[in-house]
C-alpha positions as semicolon CSV with decimal commas, in nm:
position;residue;x (nm);y (nm);z (nm)
1;X;0,655;2,811;-0,441
2;X;0,749;3,141;-0,599
3;X;0,565;3,348;-0,858
4;X;0,731;3,186;-1,162
5;X;0,503;2,936;-1,339
6;X;0,696;2,617;-1,411
7;X;0,702;2,450;-1,752
8;X;0,605;2,082;-1,748
9;X;0,882;1,981;-1,989
10;X;1,148;2,148;-1,774
11;X;1,002;1,969;-1,472
12;X;1,019;1,634;-1,652
13;X;1,384;1,696;-1,733
14;X;1,452;1,778;-1,369
15;X;1,284;1,455;-1,260
16;X;1,478;1,250;-1,517
17;X;1,802;1,405;-1,394
18;X;1,710;1,309;-1,036
19;X;1,644;0,952;-1,153
20;X;1,987;0,932;-1,317
21;X;2,158;1,074;-1,008
22;X;1,980;0,834;-0,770
23;X;1,945;0,527;-0,990
24;X;2,204;0,344;-0,779
25;X;1,960;0,379;-0,486
26;X;1,660;0,220;-0,656
27;X;1,446;0,018;-0,415
28;X;1,362;-0,335;-0,528
29;X;1,271;-0,667;-0,370
30;X;1,641;-0,751;-0,342
31;X;1,743;-0,430;-0,161
32;X;1,735;-0,382;0,215
33;X;1,690;-0,009;0,267
34;X;1,545;-0,025;0,618
35;X;1,641;0,335;0,685
36;X;1,442;0,658;0,706
37;X;1,437;0,901;0,419
38;X;1,262;1,066;0,127
39;X;1,171;0,854;-0,175
40;X;1,020;0,908;-0,519
41;X;0,791;0,669;-0,701
42;X;0,798;0,722;-1,075
43;X;0,638;0,553;-1,374
44;X;0,893;0,513;-1,650
45;X;0,669;0,670;-1,912
46;X;0,687;1,049;-1,948
47;X;0,481;1,085;-2,266
48;X;0,171;1,245;-2,110
49;X;0,165;1,620;-2,174
50;X;-0,034;1,698;-1,858
51;X;0,115;1,467;-1,594
52;X;0,461;1,417;-1,448
53;X;0,419;1,060;-1,314
54;X;0,585;1,091;-0,972
55;X;0,493;1,059;-0,606
56;X;0,709;1,201;-0,326
57;X;0,692;1,039;0,017
58;X;0,873;0,994;0,345
59;X;0,916;0,686;0,561
60;X;1,106;0,561;0,863
61;X;1,144;0,226;0,680
62;X;1,176;0,281;0,306
63;X;1,190;-0,090;0,215
64;X;0,863;-0,161;0,395
65;X;0,697;0,139;0,231
66;X;0,805;0,014;-0,113
67;X;0,641;-0,320;-0,041
68;X;0,318;-0,144;0,060
69;X;0,303;0,082;-0,248
70;X;0,393;-0,189;-0,498
71;X;0,158;-0,448;-0,344
72;X;-0,134;-0,206;-0,380
73;X;-0,069;-0,179;-0,753
74;X;-0,038;-0,559;-0,776
75;X;-0,381;-0,588;-0,612
76;X;-0,550;-0,341;-0,849
77;X;-0,392;-0,517;-1,147
78;X;-0,605;-0,827;-1,077
79;X;-0,947;-0,661;-1,094
80;X;-1,186;-0,646;-1,386
81;X;-1,310;-0,309;-1,512
82;X;-1,663;-0,376;-1,382
83;X;-1,543;-0,486;-1,039
84;X;-1,315;-0,186;-1,000
85;X;-1,595;0,046;-1,115
86;X;-1,825;-0,100;-0,849
87;X;-1,579;-0,004;-0,575
88;X;-1,590;0,358;-0,690
89;X;-1,951;0,427;-0,782
90;X;-2,188;0,177;-0,618
91;X;-2,189;0,352;-0,279
92;X;-2,180;0,709;-0,150
93;X;-1,801;0,716;-0,141
94;X;-1,520;0,514;-0,295
95;X;-1,404;0,199;-0,119
96;X;-1,050;0,330;-0,170
97;X;-1,109;0,662;0,006
98;X;-0,789;0,741;0,195
99;X;-0,575;0,543;-0,051
100;X;-0,655;0,728;-0,372
101;X;-0,287;0,779;-0,453
102;X;-0,266;0,420;-0,580
103;X;-0,581;0,477;-0,787
104;X;-0,419;0,778;-0,955
105;X;-0,107;0,573;-1,036
106;X;-0,318;0,283;-1,166
107;X;-0,520;0,517;-1,391
108;X;-0,202;0,666;-1,536
109;X;-0,048;0,324;-1,601
110;X;-0,362;0,188;-1,767
111;X;-0,421;0,489;-1,991
112;X;-0,055;0,509;-2,097
113;X;-0,028;0,134;-2,163
114;X;0,240;0,084;-1,898
115;X;0,338;-0,244;-1,734
116;X;0,449;-0,339;-1,384
117;X;0,808;-0,313;-1,508
118;X;0,754;0,064;-1,544
119;X;0,690;0,105;-1,169
120;X;1,005;0,227;-0,991
121;X;1,103;0,378;-0,660
122;X;1,430;0,556;-0,581
123;X;1,565;0,707;-0,262
124;X;1,627;1,080;-0,290
125;X;1,767;1,134;0,059
126;X;1,844;0,907;0,354
127;X;1,804;1,135;0,655
128;X;1,715;1,124;1,023
129;X;1,351;1,094;1,127
130;X;1,328;1,442;1,282
131;X;1,430;1,600;0,949
132;X;1,187;1,408;0,726
133;X;0,909;1,668;0,731
134;X;1,136;1,957;0,637
135;X;1,311;1,767;0,358
136;X;0,984;1,636;0,216
137;X;0,852;1,993;0,195
138;X;1,163;2,089;-0,003
139;X;1,091;1,823;-0,264
140;X;0,720;1,912;-0,276
141;X;0,812;2,270;-0,364
142;X;1,090;2,167;-0,599
143;X;0,900;1,904;-0,802
144;X;0,538;2,025;-0,755
145;X;0,415;1,666;-0,726
146;X;0,084;1,786;-0,576
147;X;-0,001;1,962;-0,903
148;X;0,174;1,758;-1,174
149;X;0,205;1,420;-1,002
150;X;0,015;1,185;-0,770
151;X;0,050;1,366;-0,435
152;X;-0,224;1,541;-0,236
153;X;-0,209;1,911;-0,151
154;X;0,037;2,011;0,119
155;X;-0,230;2,193;0,320
156;X;-0,449;1,882;0,325
157;X;-0,163;1,663;0,452
158;X;-0,080;1,920;0,720
159;X;-0,438;1,913;0,852
160;X;-0,462;1,532;0,884
161;X;-0,315;1,501;1,238
162;X;-0,567;1,760;1,363
163;X;-0,878;1,655;1,171
164;X;-0,961;1,346;1,376
165;X;-0,832;1,447;1,719
166;X;-0,896;1,703;1,989
167;X;-0,548;1,851;1,944
168;X;-0,553;2,214;1,834
169;X;-0,282;2,399;1,642
170;X;-0,084;2,667;1,819
171;X;-0,036;3,004;1,650
172;X;0,293;2,905;1,484
173;X;0,137;2,589;1,340
174;X;-0,161;2,792;1,218
175;X;0,075;3,039;1,048
176;X;0,258;2,752;0,875
177;X;-0,076;2,598;0,779
178;X;-0,198;2,926;0,628
179;X;0,130;2,961;0,435
180;X;0,071;2,617;0,283
181;X;-0,282;2,726;0,194
182;X;-0,144;3,029;0,011
183;X;0,099;2,810;-0,185
184;X;-0,174;2,562;-0,277
185;X;-0,415;2,837;-0,380
186;X;-0,148;2,984;-0,609
187;X;-0,065;2,638;-0,743
188;X;-0,430;2,567;-0,824
189;X;-0,447;2,895;-1,013
190;X;-0,129;2,818;-1,212
191;X;-0,172;2,445;-1,277
192;X;-0,547;2,377;-1,261
193;X;-0,543;2,182;-1,589
194;X;-0,234;1,975;-1,506
195;X;-0,190;1,647;-1,321
196;X;-0,466;1,574;-1,071
197;X;-0,491;1,936;-0,951
198;X;-0,861;1,964;-1,034
199;X;-0,942;1,645;-0,846
200;X;-0,732;1,745;-0,544
201;X;-0,901;2,085;-0,534
202;X;-1,257;1,956;-0,556
203;X;-1,200;1,657;-0,332
204;X;-0,992;1,792;-0,045
205;X;-0,957;2,171;-0,061
206;X;-1,178;2,315;0,215
207;X;-1,438;2,586;0,166
208;X;-1,404;2,912;0,366
209;X;-1,652;2,788;0,626
210;X;-1,447;2,468;0,675
211;X;-1,150;2,655;0,826
212;X;-1,352;2,853;1,080
213;X;-1,257;2,595;1,344
214;X;-0,913;2,759;1,352
215;X;-1,070;3,069;1,509
216;X;-1,118;2,898;1,847
217;X;-0,793;3,047;1,974
218;X;-0,803;3,375;1,784
219;X;-0,814;3,572;2,111
220;X;-0,440;3,502;2,153
221;X;-0,350;3,567;1,789
222;X;-0,137;3,854;1,671
223;X;-0,289;4,097;1,421
224;X;-0,068;3,959;1,143
225;X;-0,206;3,607;1,195
226;X;-0,566;3,727;1,194
227;X;-0,505;3,930;0,877
228;X;-0,343;3,628;0,708
229;X;-0,640;3,410;0,805
230;X;-0,890;3,657;0,657
231;X;-0,684;3,683;0,338
232;X;-0,669;3,305;0,296
233;X;-1,042;3,277;0,363
234;X;-1,114;3,544;0,101
235;X;-0,889;3,370;-0,154
236;X;-1,061;3,037;-0,082
237;X;-1,398;3,197;-0,148
238;X;-1,280;3,344;-0,480
239;X;-1,134;3,012;-0,588
240;X;-1,443;2,809;-0,494
241;X;-1,662;3,059;-0,675
242;X;-1,440;3,041;-0,985
243;X;-1,404;2,664;-1,016
244;X;-1,730;2,537;-0,863
245;X;-2,026;2,668;-1,068
246;X;-2,286;2,568;-0,806
247;X;-2,091;2,699;-0,506
248;X;-2,292;3,023;-0,467
249;X;-2,613;2,832;-0,533
250;X;-2,544;2,589;-0,247
251;X;-2,411;2,843;0,005
252;X;-2,760;2,949;0,129
253;X;-2,850;2,583;0,182
254;X;-2,529;2,524;0,379
255;X;-2,594;2,832;0,594
256;X;-2,953;2,722;0,650
257;X;-2,835;2,373;0,742
258;X;-2,600;2,518;1,006
259;X;-2,879;2,732;1,154
260;X;-3,131;2,446;1,160
261;X;-2,873;2,217;1,315
262;X;-2,803;2,475;1,584
263;X;-3,176;2,496;1,663
264;X;-3,198;2,117;1,672
265;X;-2,900;2,088;1,910
266;X;-3,066;2,333;2,153
267;X;-3,397;2,143;2,138
268;X;-3,218;1,811;2,190
269;X;-3,034;1,952;2,491
270;X;-3,362;2,072;2,650
271;X;-3,526;1,735;2,588
272;X;-3,233;1,542;2,741
273;X;-3,233;1,771;3,044
274;X;-3,608;1,717;3,101
275;X;-3,563;1,341;3,050
276;X;-3,273;1,321;3,298
277;X;-3,479;1,502;3,563
278;X;-3,769;1,264;3,494
279;X;-3,543;0,957;3,530
280;X;-3,394;1,087;3,853
281;X;-3,736;1,126;4,017
282;X;-3,848;0,787;3,882
283;X;-3,550;0,619;4,050
284;X;-3,640;0,778;4,382
285;X;-4,005;0,676;4,356
286;X;-3,922;0,320;4,247
287;X;-3,695;0,275;4,549
288;X;-3,967;0,417;4,773
289;X;-4,223;0,171;4,633
290;X;-3,968;-0,114;4,638
291;X;-3,984;-0,159;4,262
292;X;-3,650;-0,290;4,135
293;X;-3,709;-0,395;3,774
294;X;-3,495;-0,201;3,526
295;X;-3,705;-0,335;3,241
296;X;-4,022;-0,198;3,403
297;X;-3,852;0,139;3,443
298;X;-3,757;0,141;3,073
299;X;-4,111;0,045;2,973
300;X;-4,249;0,333;3,182
301;X;-4,017;0,589;3,020
302;X;-4,076;0,452;2,667
303;X;-4,452;0,456;2,718
304;X;-4,423;0,829;2,788
305;X;-4,195;0,909;2,495
306;X;-4,359;0,675;2,242
307;X;-4,731;0,709;2,313
308;X;-4,823;0,544;1,984
309;X;-4,665;0,216;2,103
310;X;-4,908;0,067;2,357
311;X;-4,687;-0,239;2,417
312;X;-4,461;-0,052;2,662
313;X;-4,755;0,079;2,868
314;X;-4,924;-0,263;2,881
315;X;-4,606;-0,437;2,999
316;X;-4,544;-0,168;3,263
317;X;-4,900;-0,190;3,398
318;X;-4,880;-0,571;3,412
319;X;-4,565;-0,536;3,623
320;X;-4,730;-0,282;3,857
321;X;-5,027;-0,515;3,909
322;X;-4,796;-0,807;3,982
323;X;-4,626;-0,598;4,251
324;X;-4,967;-0,489;4,391
325;X;-4,870;-0,124;4,372
326;X;-5,170;0,103;4,433
327;X;-5,010;0,432;4,320
328;X;-5,086;0,571;3,973
329;X;-4,736;0,667;3,861
330;X;-4,865;0,838;3,547
331;X;-5,064;1,083;3,762
332;X;-4,774;1,122;4,009
333;X;-4,535;1,228;3,732
334;X;-4,786;1,419;3,517
335;X;-4,583;1,743;3,522
336;X;-4,265;1,558;3,425
337;X;-4,451;1,369;3,154
338;X;-4,596;1,687;3,004
339;X;-4,254;1,853;2,999
340;X;-4,078;1,551;2,847
341;X;-4,345;1,503;2,581
342;X;-4,347;1,873;2,494
343;X;-3,967;1,885;2,459
344;X;-3,969;1,560;2,262
345;X;-4,217;1,708;2,015
346;X;-4,011;2,028;1,982
347;X;-3,695;1,823;1,922
348;X;-3,863;1,622;1,646
349;X;-4,007;1,936;1,487
350;X;-3,659;2,091;1,477
351;X;-3,499;1,772;1,348
352;X;-3,736;1,722;1,054
353;X;-3,642;2,034;0,848
354;X;-3,276;1,983;0,938
355;X;-3,283;1,625;0,806
356;X;-3,462;1,733;0,489
357;X;-3,201;1,992;0,397
358;X;-2,916;1,766;0,518
359;X;-3,038;1,489;0,286
360;X;-3,060;1,733;-0,003
361;X;-2,704;1,850;0,057
362;X;-2,589;1,488;0,095
363;X;-2,742;1,399;-0,243
364;X;-2,560;1,697;-0,394
365;X;-2,232;1,590;-0,234
366;X;-2,271;1,229;-0,350
367;X;-2,340;1,347;-0,705
368;X;-2,035;1,576;-0,702
369;X;-1,822;1,305;-0,545
370;X;-1,921;1,062;-0,819
371;X;-1,820;1,316;-1,083
372;X;-1,487;1,372;-0,906
373;X;-1,410;1,000;-0,892
374;X;-1,430;0,989;-1,270
375;X;-1,117;1,208;-1,273
376;X;-0,910;0,929;-1,115
377;X;-1,088;0,634;-1,276
378;X;-0,943;0,489;-1,599
379;X;-1,103;0,644;-1,905
380;X;-1,071;0,320;-2,103
381;X;-1,185;-0,039;-2,056
382;X;-0,926;-0,288;-1,932
383;X;-0,889;-0,658;-1,863
384;X;-0,750;-0,822;-1,547
385;X;-0,368;-0,812;-1,541
386;X;-0,366;-0,524;-1,788
387;X;-0,026;-0,425;-1,643
388;X;0,122;-0,766;-1,719
389;X;0,382;-0,912;-1,483
390;X;0,730;-0,832;-1,355
391;X;0,954;-1,137;-1,354
392;X;1,272;-0,972;-1,480
393;X;1,454;-1,039;-1,151
394;X;1,451;-1,420;-1,140
395;X;1,815;-1,511;-1,202
396;X;1,961;-1,852;-1,129
397;X;2,190;-1,784;-0,834
398;X;2,510;-1,982;-0,884
399;X;2,778;-1,935;-0,621
400;X;3,114;-1,807;-0,742
401;X;3,284;-2,124;-0,625
402;X;3,615;-2,263;-0,756
403;X;3,465;-2,609;-0,803
404;X;3,118;-2,613;-0,964
405;X;3,155;-2,950;-1,138
406;X;2,880;-3,205;-1,073
407;X;2,656;-2,949;-0,904
408;X;2,283;-2,888;-0,941
409;X;2,118;-2,551;-0,872
410;X;1,738;-2,548;-0,827
411;X;1,495;-2,258;-0,781
412;X;1,137;-2,342;-0,678
413;X;0,863;-2,078;-0,694
414;X;0,543;-2,139;-0,492
415;X;0,196;-1,978;-0,517
416;X;0,144;-1,883;-0,150
417;X;0,270;-1,951;0,202
418;X;-0,028;-2,173;0,301
419;X;-0,079;-1,966;0,618
420;X;-0,447;-1,890;0,680
421;X;-0,623;-1,728;0,975
422;X;-0,971;-1,822;0,859
423;X;-1,174;-2,115;0,733
424;X;-1,108;-2,016;0,372
425;X;-0,903;-2,270;0,177
426;X;-0,546;-2,168;0,095
427;X;-0,357;-2,454;-0,069
428;X;-0,010;-2,385;-0,216
429;X;0,123;-2,520;-0,545
430;X;0,459;-2,512;-0,723
431;X;0,436;-2,262;-1,009
432;X;0,776;-2,291;-1,167
433;X;1,102;-2,483;-1,132
434;X;1,433;-2,361;-1,275
435;X;1,739;-2,581;-1,261
436;X;2,098;-2,571;-1,382
437;X;2,314;-2,886;-1,374
438;X;2,690;-2,865;-1,438
439;X;2,838;-3,208;-1,510
440;X;3,190;-3,338;-1,448
441;X;3,312;-3,186;-1,776
442;X;3,171;-2,841;-1,695
443;X;2,880;-2,868;-1,941
444;X;2,565;-2,686;-1,833
445;X;2,207;-2,818;-1,859
446;X;1,961;-2,537;-1,788
447;X;1,581;-2,572;-1,796
448;X;1,278;-2,373;-1,684
449;X;0,935;-2,535;-1,639
450;X;0,590;-2,412;-1,543
451;X;0,418;-2,688;-1,349
452;X;0,073;-2,830;-1,420
453;X;-0,151;-2,831;-1,112
454;X;-0,481;-2,690;-0,986
455;X;-0,347;-2,337;-0,937
456;X;-0,175;-2,301;-1,275
457;X;-0,475;-2,450;-1,459
458;X;-0,710;-2,207;-1,281
459;X;-0,478;-1,921;-1,377
460;X;-0,493;-2,032;-1,740
461;X;-0,874;-2,047;-1,736
462;X;-0,907;-1,715;-1,551
463;X;-0,977;-1,651;-1,182
464;X;-1,229;-1,389;-1,067
465;X;-1,065;-1,167;-0,805
466;X;-1,235;-0,913;-0,579
467;X;-1,186;-0,703;-0,264
468;X;-1,280;-0,927;0,026
469;X;-1,389;-0,658;0,275
470;X;-1,605;-0,469;0,024
471;X;-1,867;-0,743;0,044
472;X;-1,817;-0,841;0,408
473;X;-2,091;-0,725;0,645
474;X;-1,859;-0,797;0,939
475;X;-1,573;-0,573;0,822
476;X;-1,623;-0,272;1,049
477;X;-1,289;-0,130;0,937
478;X;-1,261;-0,256;0,580
479;X;-0,908;-0,337;0,473
480;X;-0,828;-0,220;0,122
481;X;-0,624;-0,422;-0,130
482;X;-0,711;-0,748;0,050
483;X;-0,774;-0,964;-0,254
484;X;-0,960;-1,295;-0,257
485;X;-1,121;-1,501;-0,534
486;X;-1,419;-1,708;-0,639
487;X;-1,327;-2,056;-0,758
488;X;-1,618;-2,289;-0,840
489;X;-1,854;-2,028;-0,689
490;X;-1,682;-2,046;-0,349
491;X;-1,444;-1,805;-0,180
492;X;-1,099;-1,952;-0,215
493;X;-0,748;-1,824;-0,143
494;X;-0,570;-2,106;-0,328
495;X;-0,420;-1,874;-0,587
496;X;-0,097;-1,680;-0,637
497;X;-0,104;-1,445;-0,341
498;X;-0,005;-1,079;-0,364
499;X;0,283;-1,149;-0,124
500;X;0,409;-1,438;-0,337
501;X;0,387;-1,228;-0,653
502;X;0,576;-0,951;-0,474
503;X;0,856;-1,202;-0,403
504;X;0,896;-1,361;-0,746
505;X;0,684;-1,159;-0,993
506;X;0,488;-1,455;-1,130
507;X;0,112;-1,400;-1,169
508;X;-0,178;-1,532;-1,377
509;X;-0,063;-1,327;-1,676
510;X;0,276;-1,505;-1,665
511;X;0,120;-1,850;-1,671
512;X;-0,144;-1,784;-1,937
513;X;-0,052;-1,955;-2,268
514;X;0,252;-2,123;-2,108
515;X;0,309;-2,494;-2,164
516;X;0,249;-2,675;-1,834
517;X;0,458;-2,979;-1,739
518;X;0,391;-3,253;-1,484
519;X;0,600;-3,211;-1,169
520;X;0,692;-3,581;-1,174
521;X;0,848;-3,541;-1,518
522;X;1,066;-3,252;-1,398
523;X;1,194;-3,441;-1,093
524;X;1,262;-3,751;-1,304
525;X;1,456;-3,540;-1,552
526;X;1,674;-3,398;-1,274
527;X;1,713;-3,744;-1,119
528;X;1,849;-3,887;-1,446
529;X;2,111;-3,612;-1,472
530;X;2,255;-3,633;-1,121
531;X;2,448;-3,902;-0,936
532;X;2,526;-3,983;-0,573
533;X;2,816;-3,737;-0,569
534;X;2,616;-3,440;-0,702
535;X;2,605;-3,140;-0,472
536;X;2,301;-2,911;-0,457
537;X;2,203;-2,550;-0,407
538;X;1,823;-2,523;-0,361
539;X;1,629;-2,196;-0,329
540;X;1,259;-2,209;-0,231
541;X;1,039;-1,896;-0,243
542;X;0,845;-2,015;0,064
543;X;0,929;-2,242;0,359
544;X;1,018;-2,611;0,332
545;X;0,699;-2,716;0,522
546;X;0,507;-2,519;0,260
547;X;0,699;-2,701;-0,014
548;X;0,595;-3,029;0,148
549;X;0,228;-2,928;0,120
550;X;0,274;-2,873;-0,253
551;X;0,364;-3,237;-0,312
552;X;0,110;-3,519;-0,324
553;X;0,155;-3,857;-0,157
554;X;0,299;-4,025;-0,468
555;X;0,576;-3,766;-0,493
556;X;0,655;-3,799;-0,123
557;X;0,769;-4,154;-0,197
558;X;1,005;-4,040;-0,474
559;X;1,366;-4,095;-0,348
560;X;1,485;-3,759;-0,481
561;X;1,185;-3,575;-0,328
562;X;1,244;-3,749;0,006
563;X;1,600;-3,620;0,014
564;X;1,485;-3,275;-0,100
565;X;1,223;-3,240;0,176
566;X;1,454;-3,382;0,442
567;X;1,712;-3,127;0,327
568;X;1,975;-3,403;0,320
569;X;2,097;-3,331;-0,032
570;X;2,475;-3,274;-0,039
571;X;2,528;-2,900;-0,038
572;X;2,779;-2,698;-0,234
573;X;3,049;-2,601;0,012
574;X;3,107;-2,234;0,066
575;X;3,466;-2,119;0,095
576;X;3,570;-2,064;0,454
577;X;3,622;-1,706;0,554
578;X;3,916;-1,653;0,784
579;X;3,990;-1,336;0,970
580;X;4,268;-1,257;0,726
581;X;4,029;-1,263;0,429
582;X;3,740;-1,074;0,586
583;X;3,655;-0,745;0,422
584;X;3,815;-0,440;0,572
585;X;3,760;-0,075;0,524
586;X;4,079;0,047;0,358
587;X;4,136;0,418;0,322
588;X;4,393;0,478;0,052
589;X;4,485;0,708;-0,231
590;X;4,269;0,638;-0,539
591;X;4,556;0,711;-0,776
592;X;4,786;0,472;-0,590
593;X;4,519;0,199;-0,589
594;X;4,463;0,239;-0,963
595;X;4,836;0,206;-1,032
596;X;4,864;-0,110;-0,818
597;X;4,556;-0,260;-0,986
598;X;4,707;-0,201;-1,329
599;X;5,037;-0,362;-1,224
600;X;4,852;-0,661;-1,076
601;X;4,645;-0,703;-1,393
602;X;4,962;-0,697;-1,602
603;X;5,121;-0,970;-1,386
604;X;4,813;-1,193;-1,426
605;X;4,813;-1,146;-1,804
606;X;5,181;-1,245;-1,825
607;X;5,150;-1,549;-1,597
608;X;4,829;-1,674;-1,765
609;X;4,950;-1,611;-2,122
610;X;4,682;-1,343;-2,162
611;X;4,404;-1,591;-2,081
612;X;4,268;-1,415;-1,768
613;X;4,145;-1,060;-1,708
614;X;4,091;-0,924;-1,356
615;X;3,853;-0,663;-1,215
616;X;3,789;-0,487;-0,882
617;X;4,139;-0,530;-0,740
618;X;4,172;-0,391;-0,384
619;X;4,468;-0,562;-0,220
620;X;4,654;-0,893;-0,213
621;X;4,439;-1,024;0,075
622;X;4,103;-0,930;-0,083
623;X;3,908;-1,122;-0,344
624;X;3,939;-1,015;-0,707
625;X;3,694;-1,088;-0,988
626;X;3,856;-1,298;-1,262
627;X;3,726;-1,371;-1,613
628;X;3,851;-1,639;-1,850
629;X;3,910;-1,493;-2,198
630;X;3,851;-1,836;-2,357
631;X;3,523;-1,962;-2,202
632;X;3,400;-1,633;-2,042
633;X;3,362;-1,805;-1,702
634;X;3,381;-1,564;-1,407
635;X;3,483;-1,644;-1,051
636;X;3,619;-1,475;-0,738
637;X;3,945;-1,561;-0,569
638;X;4,190;-1,402;-0,331
639;X;4,433;-1,187;-0,529
640;X;4,752;-1,355;-0,403
641;X;4,604;-1,705;-0,456
642;X;4,509;-1,623;-0,815
643;X;4,857;-1,487;-0,878
644;X;5,001;-1,820;-0,757
645;X;4,763;-2,028;-0,975
646;X;4,638;-1,809;-1,265
647;X;4,420;-2,079;-1,428
648;X;4,048;-2,099;-1,519
649;X;3,896;-2,385;-1,311
650;X;3,660;-2,492;-1,592
651;X;3,924;-2,495;-1,865
652;X;4,173;-2,672;-1,638
653;X;3,919;-2,943;-1,549
654;X;3,823;-3,009;-1,911
655;X;4,184;-3,061;-2,024
């Protein structure tokens, strides 16, 4: 990291410069960056004087990772303040533990009055998978996103693969790990009051005792490694003492807990050994007496361990009588019984003080954890959909075709895909229909309607959303950001799904206060504009079977709807692509290409009487973009074909 303390304003300028340099590689719904690389999430609001709103990450599929990150923010945007607060503070730990990065981003966006349109992600480097780790570390050190932004500490991320497995670090990995510790310790010292440094430190930075597990292989360490370990441990102690006022106060309790737990483990081991010996001899005696009931055996053992519960002894004795066994097994195993009972009592006596101090420490940890969560929880009240919507990318896609007369272009946006793996209702509805009709004279009729139905009316009234697995007693591995709703006091998934919103950007906020129109009226309006010769281009945000489910029986009988669902509407023909017009990679001199493009443009101006301007000329066999200087219509055509007929198709048709 270096010894030079970085200035936050200089860092912001560096980030902004990176955004400008990589803006052409912004990841959106329309992009298809299915490659590996390093990316940066940023919130387009740099007004906070303590935070640089960025997150650095790596992925083997950047497009998929964008969908994951953005969908998590879409999910949080639906919650009420009280509901979101419940997920943080009603239990011992936050429901979002392990995904707190999105909570940091959400807090920043809420407190700085951002919208979903401010959420961006750009690719910094597209690189091979085996180089991701190294390149990510470069950006961590360069942009300090662990201290000013939304990232976790480097040392914490490094430890994750080893925390929940039996894999141990080798000496080189330990050295690298300790180096990251040193960088993070220095960063905490320099930037404690910036970004989410304080939260990261208190929530994930280990105490000196927490890294003692590394010492398992210290017998093979070099002196330099051992010295580095002791130095890091000492620095950790100093830092915990400095920033955690109750650290020294709790240390004796933690040490005592470790000692009591050690005593309890020994007592438990002795009890289990005595019990195993007892069970072994019982098995032999039962076989000898031809007693084969496993339940009777369990009752016998439980009657010894739990003397206060007479039920086990009574059931065992009833079984012995039924088998006409004359031997008193309690007397036969008296020595075993005494030993088991004695060890059981010792185990319980050791466990009691351990549990008392463990519960006290747990209460302390829960209290501290609750205080920490406040650092990443919004400091102000907010309403559902406080971040608004993001429907800026819903253009009407009209093909650049030479003949667009008497064509109708329709975009249909649907609330969900109607696919459900449970009993919970999930009915789709059409949210919005956009259409553009171009008549025989080239005149355009463009309309945009929000449709009146159950979903849009519920959105207008307000739907109560919540995390489904938070309340589910059967969710053994709760899935975060899995949003469901209560409609008429019943769980219902018939709303605008997160996936659907990800596709088109429409949510409840979009629909609120919008004028809603009957679907029949929209189809009738289109039907009155078109004729039998009209050609269509229809885009549906979900599948056609899903579209069919959106339409009631009356609409199914509508002639236009029948043709729409059967997909038998005449389509706009796409120009055939021959081998000679397929795109080729042409390596040529830029200066020469520029000269030829200028000469070609001059020829077009002369032949069209200065009515047409051309762009993006490559060669005579490639398509060129043409623009009519009279009506501003744009279309694509092969360069040599345009030179032969330099006319605007719309202007020519209207003459």
